[in-house]
C-alpha positions as CSV (number, residue, x, y, z in Angstrom):
1,M,28.5,83.5,-45.0
2,R,30.1,80.1,-45.9
3,R,27.5,78.6,-48.4
4,S,26.9,75.5,-46.4
5,V,25.9,77.6,-43.3
6,S,23.4,79.7,-45.4
7,S,21.7,76.6,-46.8
8,L,21.6,74.6,-43.7
9,Q,20.3,77.8,-41.9
10,N,17.8,78.5,-44.5
11,A,16.5,74.9,-44.3
12,L,16.0,75.1,-40.6
13,L,14.2,78.4,-41.2
14,Y,11.9,76.6,-43.8
15,R,11.2,73.7,-41.5
16,A,10.4,76.1,-38.6
17,W,7.9,78.2,-40.8
18,I,6.0,75.3,-42.0
19,Q,5.7,73.9,-38.5
20,W,4.6,77.1,-36.9
21,I,1.9,77.3,-39.8
22,A,0.9,74.0,-38.9
23,L,0.2,75.1,-35.6
24,G,-2.0,77.8,-36.6
25,V,0.4,80.9,-37.5
26,D,-1.1,83.0,-40.1
27,A,1.4,82.9,-42.9
28,V,1.6,82.1,-46.6
29,G,2.7,78.4,-47.1
30,K,2.0,74.8,-47.0
31,P,1.7,73.5,-43.4
32,D,4.1,70.5,-42.3
33,D,2.2,67.5,-42.2
34,A,4.3,65.7,-39.6
35,V,3.7,65.7,-36.0
36,V,5.1,68.9,-34.4
37,D,7.0,68.8,-31.1
38,P,6.2,72.7,-29.4
39,E,9.1,72.6,-27.1
40,A,11.7,71.5,-29.9
41,L,10.1,74.3,-32.3
42,I,10.3,76.9,-29.6
43,A,14.0,76.2,-28.9
44,L,14.7,76.0,-32.3
45,T,12.8,79.3,-33.1
46,A,14.5,81.1,-30.5
47,E,18.2,80.0,-31.2
48,L,17.2,81.2,-35.1
49,G,15.6,84.1,-34.0
50,D,18.1,86.8,-35.4
51,A,18.2,85.4,-38.7
52,D,14.4,86.1,-39.3
53,A,12.7,88.6,-37.1
54,R,9.3,88.0,-38.7
55,L,9.3,84.2,-37.7
56,R,10.5,85.2,-34.2
57,D,7.5,87.5,-33.7
58,V,4.9,85.4,-35.1
59,S,5.4,82.4,-33.3
60,T,5.8,84.5,-30.0
61,D,2.1,85.6,-31.0
62,W,1.3,81.9,-30.9
63,C,3.2,81.3,-27.7
64,V,1.1,84.2,-26.0
65,L,-2.0,83.2,-27.0
66,Y,-1.6,79.2,-26.9
67,G,1.5,78.8,-24.6
68,R,-0.6,77.4,-22.0
69,Y,-0.1,74.1,-24.2
70,V,3.4,74.3,-23.9
71,N,5.0,72.4,-20.9
72,G,7.7,74.7,-19.3
73,A,9.5,72.0,-17.6
74,R,10.0,70.2,-20.9
75,L,10.9,73.3,-22.8
76,K,14.0,73.8,-20.3
77,Q,15.0,70.2,-20.9
78,V,14.8,70.6,-24.6
79,A,16.6,73.6,-24.9
80,R,19.2,72.1,-22.7
81,E,19.6,68.8,-24.7
82,L,19.5,71.3,-28.0
83,R,22.2,73.4,-26.3
84,T,20.0,76.5,-27.2
85,P,22.1,79.7,-25.9
86,P,20.7,80.9,-22.7
87,E,20.4,84.4,-23.8
88,A,18.6,83.4,-26.9
89,I,15.8,81.2,-25.1
90,G,15.9,83.6,-22.0
91,E,15.1,86.5,-24.1
92,Y,12.4,84.5,-25.9
93,V,10.5,83.2,-22.9
94,A,10.6,86.5,-21.2
95,T,8.9,88.1,-24.1
96,V,6.4,85.9,-24.2
97,A,5.6,86.4,-20.4
98,A,6.0,90.1,-20.6
99,A,3.1,90.0,-23.3
100,G,0.8,88.2,-21.2
101,G,1.6,84.5,-22.0
102,P,2.8,81.8,-19.5
103,A,5.9,82.1,-17.3
104,W,8.1,79.6,-18.5
105,P,11.5,78.8,-16.6
106,M,14.6,80.5,-18.0
107,A,13.4,83.8,-18.8
108,T,15.9,86.8,-18.7
109,Q,15.1,90.1,-20.2
110,P,12.1,90.6,-23.0
111,R,12.7,91.9,-26.4
112,P,11.5,95.4,-26.0
113,E,10.6,96.0,-29.6
114,Y,8.0,93.2,-29.7
115,R,4.5,94.1,-30.5
116,S,1.7,91.5,-31.1
117,R,0.6,91.2,-34.8
118,G,-2.3,88.8,-33.7
119,K,-0.9,86.4,-36.4
120,A,-2.2,83.1,-34.9
121,R,-5.3,81.1,-34.7
122,L,-6.0,77.7,-33.0
123,D,-9.7,77.0,-33.7
124,S,-9.2,73.0,-33.7
125,A,-6.6,70.5,-32.7
126,R,-7.5,67.8,-34.8
127,P,-5.2,68.1,-37.8
128,P,-2.6,65.3,-37.6
129,S,0.5,67.9,-37.1
130,R,-1.2,69.3,-33.9
131,L,-1.5,65.7,-32.2
132,R,0.5,66.6,-29.2
133,I,-1.7,69.8,-28.7
134,R,-4.7,67.8,-28.8
135,L,-3.5,65.0,-26.3
136,R,-2.5,68.0,-24.1
137,A,-5.8,69.4,-24.5
138,A,-7.4,66.5,-23.4
139,F,-5.1,65.0,-20.7
140,G,-3.2,67.9,-19.4
141,V,0.1,69.7,-20.4
142,N,2.2,66.8,-18.6
143,A,3.9,63.6,-19.3
144,R,0.6,61.7,-19.6
145,A,-0.2,63.1,-23.3
146,D,3.3,62.7,-24.3
147,I,3.4,59.3,-23.2
148,L,0.3,58.8,-25.3
149,A,1.8,60.4,-28.2
150,A,5.0,58.1,-27.9
151,L,3.0,55.0,-27.6
152,L,0.8,55.8,-30.6
153,A,4.0,55.4,-32.7
154,A,4.7,51.9,-31.5
155,P,1.2,50.5,-30.3
156,Q,2.1,46.9,-31.0
157,N,5.6,46.5,-29.4
158,G,5.0,49.0,-26.6
159,L,7.9,51.0,-24.7
160,S,9.2,50.5,-21.0
161,V,9.2,53.7,-18.7
162,A,12.9,54.2,-19.4
163,D,12.2,54.5,-23.4
164,L,9.3,56.8,-22.7
165,A,11.4,58.9,-20.6
166,R,13.8,59.3,-23.1
167,K,11.6,59.6,-26.0
168,T,9.3,62.4,-24.2
169,R,12.1,64.3,-22.4
170,F,10.2,64.0,-19.0
171,T,11.8,62.7,-15.9
172,K,11.9,58.9,-15.1
173,P,9.8,59.3,-11.9
174,S,7.4,62.0,-13.6
175,T,7.1,59.5,-16.5
176,A,6.6,56.2,-14.1
177,F,4.1,58.4,-12.2
178,A,2.0,59.6,-15.5
179,A,2.1,55.8,-16.6
180,D,0.6,54.5,-13.6
181,A,-1.9,57.0,-13.8
182,L,-3.2,56.0,-17.6
183,V,-2.7,52.3,-16.4
184,L,-5.3,53.1,-13.6
185,A,-7.4,54.9,-16.1
186,G,-7.5,51.9,-18.2
187,L,-5.8,53.5,-21.3
188,L,-2.6,51.5,-20.6
189,E,-1.5,48.0,-19.8
190,R,1.7,46.4,-18.8
191,R,2.7,43.2,-20.6
192,P,6.0,41.4,-20.0
193,G,8.9,42.1,-22.6
194,G,11.7,39.9,-21.8
195,N,13.3,41.1,-18.5
196,R,11.5,44.2,-18.4
197,R,7.7,45.3,-18.3
198,L,6.3,46.9,-21.6
199,L,3.6,49.7,-21.3
200,V,1.0,49.3,-24.5
201,L,-1.9,51.1,-25.3
202,T,-5.4,49.1,-24.4
203,T,-7.2,50.2,-27.2
204,P,-5.1,52.5,-29.5
205,G,-8.1,53.2,-31.9
206,E,-10.2,54.7,-29.0
207,I,-7.9,57.3,-27.4
208,L,-9.6,60.3,-29.1
209,P,-11.9,60.3,-32.1
210,G,-10.1,60.2,-35.6
211,I,-6.7,59.0,-34.3
212,R,-5.3,55.7,-36.0
213,P,-2.2,54.4,-35.1
214,P,0.8,53.8,-36.2
215,I,1.6,57.7,-36.0
216,I,4.9,58.4,-37.5
217,Q,6.6,61.0,-35.2
218,P,10.0,62.2,-36.1
219,D,12.3,62.8,-32.8
220,W,12.6,66.8,-33.5
221,V,14.7,67.2,-30.9
222,A,17.6,64.7,-32.3
223,R,17.0,66.0,-35.9
224,F,17.1,69.9,-34.9
225,G,20.1,68.9,-32.6
226,V,22.1,67.1,-35.4
227,A,21.3,70.4,-37.7
228,L,22.2,73.0,-34.9
229,E,25.5,71.1,-34.1
230,V,26.5,71.5,-37.5
231,L,25.3,74.9,-37.9
232,R,27.2,76.1,-35.0
233,F,30.7,74.4,-36.2
234,D,30.3,75.3,-39.4
235,R,29.7,79.3,-38.2
236,Q,33.4,79.2,-36.8
237,D,36.2,81.2,-38.1
238,E,37.9,79.9,-40.8
239,M,40.2,76.8,-40.2
240,S,43.0,75.1,-42.2
241,P,41.8,72.0,-44.0
242,S,43.6,69.8,-41.4
243,V,42.2,71.2,-38.4
244,R,38.7,71.5,-40.1
245,A,39.0,67.9,-40.8
246,I,39.7,67.0,-37.2
247,E,37.0,69.1,-35.7
248,A,34.5,68.0,-38.0
249,R,35.0,64.4,-37.4
250,R,34.9,65.2,-33.7
251,V,31.3,66.7,-34.3
252,V,30.2,64.0,-36.4
253,E,31.4,61.2,-33.8
254,G,29.3,63.3,-31.1
255,L,26.2,63.0,-33.2
256,L,26.2,59.3,-34.6
257,D,23.8,58.0,-32.1
258,R,21.3,60.7,-33.1
259,I,21.9,60.4,-36.9
260,T,21.5,56.7,-36.7
261,R,18.2,56.5,-34.7
262,E,16.7,59.0,-36.8
263,A,18.1,57.3,-40.1
264,L,19.6,60.8,-41.3
265,P,22.1,60.8,-43.9
266,M,25.3,59.2,-42.9
267,P,28.6,61.0,-43.5
268,D,31.6,59.3,-45.4
269,L,33.5,57.9,-42.2
270,H,35.9,56.0,-44.4
271,S,37.5,59.4,-45.5
272,F,40.6,60.3,-43.5
273,G,43.0,63.3,-43.1
274,D,42.2,66.5,-44.9
275,E,39.6,64.6,-47.4
276,F,37.3,64.3,-44.5
277,S,36.5,68.1,-45.0
278,G,35.3,67.8,-48.3
279,A,33.3,64.4,-47.4
280,F,32.0,66.9,-44.4
281,D,30.7,69.4,-46.8
282,R,29.5,66.9,-49.3
283,W,27.5,65.5,-46.1
284,I,25.9,68.8,-45.3
285,V,24.2,69.0,-48.8
286,H,22.5,65.8,-47.9
287,L,21.4,67.1,-44.6
288,V,20.2,70.1,-46.0
289,D,18.0,68.0,-48.1
290,S,16.8,65.9,-45.2
291,V,15.6,69.2,-43.1
292,R,13.9,70.4,-45.9
293,A,12.2,67.0,-47.1
294,P,8.8,65.8,-46.2
295,A,9.0,63.9,-42.6
296,P,9.3,60.2,-43.3
297,T,6.2,57.8,-43.5
């Protein structure tokens, strides 16, 4: 295995472990402090499953017990955006369902050797990393909870329905319907913002006890998506330096929007020809560091 592939895969496995620990998986390690995106984490774990069977199994334990706090429609959308292999996500969700968990879309055939280890516990959703779980427990496993989570990161500026649909990965009609319900409930209000209407939290500090915005929430779908695309590219068979440089630039150019939006390390785009292959390898080192690093605050 190419060294960069091994390092990036290990970094993603590390991030997956600390996020599952943050959600209540019983394992040794310090939990992630960042707000976890359950659907992004499941899709990531499904793709990395063969690299760490124990992670796959203990995360399945959690999903069987607490998968009612996962939105199946959003999981399908996130898996599509991350380009999770259908066979990987299909086996994962089928295994959860066969073990008595929720029946999410995309199921194929369950993993026959899976046996629950009882390695998950979710006694409280109050830790900051479990914000989405807490909001879903209070407001339902639907767009309402994720809209509130998104607005807690932007309590002063507000967001349009289109912005919220992009951030939450729910459809625009579902987002608009949920936003209308939250306005009706008095949790949101509409304000003019140029040529569009923005939604803001009416009383940001009173949604649930102990929640104080702004709450930093990395876009894990975008972050995992960048790392996974690079990992898939680097797993390919050996190429000549020229071909690899051309293909690597094509990969990077397709990721630039997500890289910029999430303030991830930027590759040296001033390198051309065969030199870009070396620049790409150096960038992967920085990308590995960003995957392993604490979430931005």
